[in-house]
C-alpha positions as CSV (number, residue, x, y, z in Angstrom):
1,M,77.9,108.3,100.1
2,K,81.2,109.7,100.1
3,R,84.1,109.5,102.5
4,F,86.9,111.8,103.0
5,W,89.2,112.2,105.9
6,M,92.8,113.3,104.8
7,T,91.3,115.8,102.4
8,S,94.5,117.5,100.9
9,G,95.2,121.0,101.8
10,L,96.1,122.7,98.9
11,T,92.5,121.5,98.0
12,A,90.9,122.7,101.0
13,A,92.8,126.3,101.2
14,L,91.4,127.1,97.2
15,L,87.5,126.0,98.7
16,I,87.8,128.4,101.8
17,S,89.8,130.9,100.0
18,A,87.4,131.1,96.8
19,P,84.2,132.6,98.5
20,L,86.0,135.2,100.8
21,L,88.1,136.5,97.8
22,A,85.1,136.5,95.6
23,D,83.8,139.3,98.4
24,D,86.9,141.3,98.2
25,T,86.6,143.4,95.4
26,T,86.9,146.6,96.9
27,P,89.1,146.2,99.5
28,A,89.6,149.1,102.0
29,T,92.4,150.7,102.7
30,E,94.2,153.3,105.2
31,P,96.6,155.9,105.2
32,G,100.1,154.7,103.7
33,G,98.3,152.4,101.3
34,V,98.3,149.8,104.0
35,N,95.0,147.1,102.1
36,V,94.0,146.4,105.7
37,K,91.0,143.8,104.8
38,V,93.6,141.7,102.1
39,D,95.7,141.5,104.9
40,A,93.4,139.7,107.2
41,Q,92.1,137.8,104.5
42,R,95.4,136.4,103.8
43,D,95.9,135.9,107.8
44,A,92.6,134.0,107.8
45,N,93.0,132.2,104.8
46,R,97.0,130.9,106.4
47,D,95.7,129.6,109.2
48,A,92.6,128.0,107.8
49,T,95.2,125.8,105.2
50,K,97.5,125.3,108.4
51,A,94.3,124.1,110.5
52,T,93.5,121.9,107.5
53,E,96.8,120.2,106.6
54,K,96.6,119.0,110.5
55,K,93.4,117.6,110.6
56,V,94.5,113.8,109.7
57,C,92.2,111.2,111.0
58,T,94.0,108.4,113.3
59,G,93.2,105.0,114.8
60,A,92.4,106.8,118.0
61,D,90.1,109.4,115.7
62,L,88.0,106.5,115.0
63,I,87.7,104.1,117.7
64,G,84.9,105.4,119.7
65,M,83.7,107.5,117.1
66,T,79.5,107.7,116.2
67,V,77.9,105.4,114.0
68,K,74.4,107.2,112.9
69,N,72.5,106.1,109.8
70,S,71.1,108.3,106.9
71,E,68.6,110.1,109.0
72,G,71.0,111.1,111.4
73,E,69.9,108.7,114.5
74,N,72.7,107.5,116.4
75,L,73.1,103.7,116.1
76,G,76.0,103.3,118.3
77,T,80.0,103.4,118.5
78,I,83.0,102.1,116.9
79,N,84.4,99.4,118.8
80,D,87.6,98.6,116.8
81,A,88.9,97.9,113.7
82,V,90.5,95.1,111.5
83,I,93.5,96.0,109.1
84,D,94.9,94.2,106.0
85,L,98.9,94.9,107.2
86,K,99.5,93.2,103.9
87,S,97.5,95.9,101.7
88,G,96.9,98.1,104.4
89,K,93.3,98.0,103.9
90,I,90.7,98.6,106.5
91,R,88.5,95.4,106.0
92,Y,86.0,96.0,109.2
93,V,85.2,98.3,111.5
94,A,83.8,96.6,114.9
95,V,80.3,98.3,115.6
96,S,78.9,98.7,119.3
97,F,75.1,98.8,118.5
98,G,74.2,99.5,122.6
99,G,70.7,97.7,122.1
100,F,69.6,98.8,119.0
101,A,67.0,96.0,117.8
102,G,67.5,94.5,121.0
103,I,71.0,93.1,119.8
104,G,72.4,93.7,123.0
105,D,76.3,94.3,123.7
106,K,77.6,92.3,120.4
107,L,79.5,93.6,118.4
108,F,79.4,93.4,114.7
109,A,82.4,93.4,111.8
110,V,81.0,95.5,109.3
111,P,82.7,95.7,105.5
112,F,84.7,98.9,105.9
113,Q,83.1,99.3,102.1
114,A,79.6,99.3,103.8
115,V,80.2,102.5,105.7
116,A,81.0,106.3,104.7
117,A,83.1,109.1,107.2
118,H,81.8,112.4,107.2
119,K,84.4,115.3,108.5
120,G,83.5,118.1,110.5
121,D,83.7,119.5,113.8
122,N,81.5,116.4,115.1
123,P,82.7,113.7,112.4
124,Y,81.2,110.0,112.2
125,I,80.9,107.1,110.6
126,E,77.8,106.9,108.6
127,F,76.0,103.3,108.2
128,D,72.5,102.3,107.3
129,A,71.5,99.3,109.6
130,T,68.6,97.9,109.5
131,E,67.0,94.6,112.3
132,K,67.1,92.1,108.6
133,S,70.6,92.9,108.1
134,L,71.7,92.8,111.4
135,E,69.7,89.0,112.2
136,N,71.8,88.0,109.4
137,A,75.2,88.8,110.6
138,Q,77.3,87.1,112.9
139,G,77.5,89.2,116.2
140,F,80.5,88.3,118.9
141,D,81.5,89.4,121.8
142,E,84.6,91.3,123.0
143,A,86.3,87.8,124.2
144,H,85.9,85.7,121.2
145,W,86.5,87.5,118.0
146,P,86.0,85.6,114.6
147,D,88.4,84.4,112.3
148,F,89.0,86.7,109.8
149,G,91.2,84.0,107.9
150,D,88.3,81.4,107.7
151,A,86.5,82.2,104.0
152,K,83.2,81.0,104.8
153,W,82.7,83.1,107.9
154,V,83.9,85.6,105.5
155,M,81.5,84.9,103.0
156,T,78.2,84.5,105.6
157,N,79.2,87.9,107.3
158,D,79.5,90.2,104.3
159,R,76.5,88.7,102.6
160,A,74.5,89.9,105.5
161,Y,75.5,93.6,104.4
162,D,75.4,93.1,100.8
163,Y,79.1,93.0,100.1
164,E,81.3,90.8,98.2
165,R,84.7,90.5,99.0
166,E,87.8,90.0,96.9
167,N,89.3,86.5,97.2
168,D,92.1,87.4,99.1
169,V,91.1,85.5,102.6
170,R,94.5,83.8,103.7
171,K,93.5,80.9,106.3
172,G,94.7,82.0,110.1
173,E,93.6,83.4,112.6
174,L,93.3,87.6,114.0
175,A,96.6,88.5,114.9
176,T,96.6,89.7,118.7
177,D,99.2,90.8,121.1
178,D,99.3,87.5,123.3
179,A,102.0,85.4,122.0
180,K,100.7,82.4,122.6
181,S,97.6,82.5,120.0
182,P,98.0,81.6,116.7
183,V,97.7,84.6,114.2
184,D,96.8,85.7,110.5
185,V,99.4,87.7,109.5
186,S,97.4,89.7,107.2
187,A,94.5,90.7,110.0
188,M,95.1,92.8,113.0
189,R,93.0,95.2,115.3
190,L,93.8,98.3,115.2
191,S,94.2,98.6,119.0
192,T,96.5,96.1,118.7
193,L,98.4,97.6,116.4
194,D,98.2,100.8,118.9
195,G,101.5,100.2,120.9
196,I,102.8,97.1,119.6
197,T,106.6,96.8,120.0
198,V,109.3,97.7,116.9
199,K,112.3,95.9,116.8
200,N,115.5,95.9,114.4
201,Q,116.7,92.9,112.2
202,Q,119.3,93.0,115.2
203,G,116.4,92.1,117.9
204,E,117.4,95.7,119.4
205,T,114.0,97.6,120.1
206,I,114.2,100.8,118.7
207,G,110.4,102.2,119.7
208,S,106.6,101.4,119.4
209,I,103.9,102.5,117.2
210,A,102.1,105.3,118.4
211,D,99.1,105.6,116.4
212,A,97.9,104.9,112.6
213,A,97.2,107.1,110.2
214,L,93.3,106.3,107.9
215,N,92.9,107.4,104.7
216,A,88.8,107.1,104.3
217,D,89.1,108.1,100.7
218,R,91.3,104.7,99.5
219,G,89.9,102.5,103.0
220,K,93.5,102.3,103.5
221,V,96.2,102.9,106.8
222,E,98.3,105.6,105.4
223,Y,101.2,105.0,107.5
224,V,101.7,104.2,111.4
225,A,103.2,107.1,113.6
226,L,106.4,105.2,114.5
227,S,107.7,106.6,118.0
228,F,111.5,105.8,119.5
229,G,111.2,106.7,123.1
230,G,114.7,108.3,123.2
231,F,116.3,105.6,121.1
232,V,119.8,107.0,119.5
233,G,119.0,109.9,121.2
234,I,116.5,110.8,118.7
235,G,113.8,111.9,121.6
236,D,110.0,111.9,121.2
237,K,109.1,112.7,117.4
238,L,107.5,110.5,115.0
239,L,107.9,109.0,111.7
240,A,105.3,108.5,109.1
241,V,106.2,104.7,108.3
242,P,104.6,103.0,106.1
243,L,103.3,99.3,106.8
244,D,105.1,97.6,104.2
245,A,108.0,98.8,105.7
246,L,107.2,96.5,108.5
247,K,106.5,92.8,109.2
248,F,104.7,90.7,111.6
249,H,106.7,88.7,114.0
250,K,105.3,85.8,116.6
251,G,108.4,86.0,119.6
252,E,108.4,83.5,122.7
253,N,106.9,85.9,124.8
254,E,105.4,88.5,122.8
255,N,104.5,89.7,119.4
256,Y,106.0,92.4,117.8
257,L,107.2,94.6,114.6
258,V,110.6,94.4,112.6
259,M,112.0,97.1,110.6
260,N,115.0,96.9,108.3
261,V,116.7,100.3,109.5
262,T,119.7,101.4,110.9
263,E,120.6,104.1,113.6
264,K,121.8,106.3,111.4
265,E,119.2,106.4,108.9
266,L,116.9,107.1,111.8
267,E,118.9,110.0,113.1
268,N,118.8,111.6,110.0
269,R,115.0,111.6,109.4
270,Q,113.5,114.7,110.1
271,G,110.0,113.4,112.0
272,F,106.6,114.9,112.7
273,D,105.0,115.9,116.2
274,Q,101.5,115.0,117.6
275,S,100.8,118.0,116.5
276,N,101.3,118.0,113.0
277,W,100.8,114.7,111.4
278,P,101.9,114.8,107.4
279,H,99.1,113.3,104.7
280,H,101.4,110.8,103.6
281,A,104.0,108.1,104.7
282,D,108.0,109.3,104.9
283,S,108.8,108.4,101.2
284,A,112.5,107.8,102.5
285,W,111.1,104.2,103.4
286,S,110.1,103.6,99.8
287,G,113.1,101.7,99.2
288,K,113.2,100.2,102.9
289,V,110.3,97.6,102.2
290,M,110.5,94.1,103.8
291,K,111.3,92.3,100.8
292,K,113.8,90.1,102.3
293,D,113.1,87.2,104.5
294,R,108.9,87.4,103.9
295,K,108.3,84.2,105.8
296,I,106.7,85.3,109.0
297,N,108.0,83.0,111.7
298,V,104.5,82.0,113.0
299,D,102.1,78.8,113.2
300,V,99.2,79.9,111.2
301,N,96.3,77.7,112.0
302,V,92.1,77.8,112.0
303,G,91.0,77.4,115.7
304,G,90.2,79.3,118.9
305,Q,90.2,83.2,119.1
306,K,92.0,85.9,121.9
């Protein structure tokens, strides 16, 4: 099963235009030598290319997306996702099966590598769930998310889906927006990332995370969209920032992200708007990775959940 979302605009354009041009062996003309058919086709191809280039799957698109099996039958919906803040990997999708196989309203942390994403007018997630696999999996409710830093839990859960994870589990809990809860800085719910405050190293609030762009082929967060809300007169533009340019900070009253950036750097970036999401992070931030002071100001424990 192939995973795809952020398809190259050039590739898509070639796929769209090739068969159309193949049929255009005898273009019609009007007086004055204007090739009406070719001009019209060129416009259509350009419009199709633009539409494809704008199509980027975001976290908002993923949450709430339908889950189907290989037969096309509806099984449930995506409730949330868990990402690794250090690697950017999408570790799990939290699936609500809506009573499938008599499991009630439980959520299941399905390894992202066990599903496939299908695009189109009605994109969906494909997952061949069986009653047996769900019986062996460890369901949970919305108020009690599991500890994704617990290696034993991860191993037991993942084996239910016939998936063996690399040894990248770190002790700690799922990062939440509850500043009083201990956190695993390697894991954060996608819904928690959305809207989290971003500050500079001086402690000044520069904006918040508006959403995240996802690359299903790579199973990663391509970048997060940083919204400034008028900071230093920037307005409502968004910046495509890679996750490794941010670090998680546990504050006394709130958890937030820190970015090593100056006002001048923010003012000089062009950014993008909601109708034109880029396919990749802004290369300007590649040198702004938070390498200094990588120690996170947070107590990392294994224990209760949000």
